[in-house]
C-alpha positions in Angstrom: 0.4 0.1 -0.1 2.7 2.1 0.6 3.8 2.1 -3.2 -0.1 2.9 -3.8 0.6 6.4 -1.4 3.6 7.1 -3.9 1.4 6.1 -7.4 -1.3 7.9 -6.2 0.3 11.4 -7.1 0.6 10.0 -10.4 -1.9 9.6 -13.0 -2.8 6.1 -13.0 -3.0 5.2 -16.8 0.8 6.4 -16.6 2.0 3.2 -14.8 2.6 0.4 -17.3 -0.3 -2.2 -17.4 1.6 -5.1 -16.6 2.5 -3.2 -13.1 -0.9 -2.0 -12.4 -2.9 -5.3 -12.8 0.0 -7.0 -10.3 -0.2 -4.5 -7.9 -4.1 -4.2 -7.5 -4.3 -8.3 -7.8 -2.0 -8.4 -5.1 -4.2 -5.9 -3.0 -7.5 -7.7 -4.1 -6.2 -11.0 -2.7 -5.2 -9.5 0.7 -8.6 -7.8 0.5 -10.4 -11.2 -0.1 -9.3 -12.0 3.8 -11.3 -10.7 6.4 -8.9 -10.5 8.8 -7.1 -7.7 6.4 -9.6 -5.9 5.7 -9.4 -3.5 9.2 -5.4 -3.3 8.2 -6.1 -2.5 4.4 -8.6 0.5 5.5 -6.4 2.2 8.1 -3.3 2.2 5.7 -3.0 5.8 4.5 -3.3 6.1 0.7 -4.7 2.6 0.0 -8.2 3.4 -0.8 -7.2 6.7 -2.6 -5.3 4.4 -4.7 -7.4 1.8 -5.5 -10.2 4.8 -6.4 -7.2 6.1 -8.7 -7.4 2.7 -10.5 -11.2 2.9 -11.2 -10.3 5.4 -14.4 -7.4 2.8 -15.5 -7.1 2.2 -18.9 -7.1 -1.7 -18.6 -10.6 -2.9 -17.7 -9.1 -5.7 -15.9 -7.2 -3.4 -13.1 -10.6 -1.6 -13.0 -12.7 -4.7 -12.3 -9.8 -6.0 -9.7 -10.2 -2.5 -8.0 -13.8 -2.6 -7.8 -14.0 -5.9 -6.3 -11.3 -5.2 -3.7 -12.9 -1.9 -2.7 -16.2 -4.1 -2.7 -14.3 -6.7 -0.4 -13.3 -3.9 2.0 -16.7 -2.0 2.5 -18.5 -5.3 3.1 -16.6 -6.1 6.4 -18.5 -5.1 9.4 -16.3 -2.7 11.0 -17.0 -0.6 7.6 -20.8 -0.6 8.5 -22.3 2.8 9.9 -24.3 1.6 13.4 
């Protein structure tokens, strides 16, 4: 996620597609584990980084980022009382 913080300052389309795909896939894999979700959400820059991939030129990157955000938002601690 620290890489996302660095990359977040750049246009996500300027990062080459294989690196973007690998990074978002790794975050998606981590986000699928309920135990990891609170840590990912609390890490500064992770959500902003995922959101920046929502307008990426590679549709697979966009879909993986969307799935990761969906997993993160489904955590019980993410729900408002």
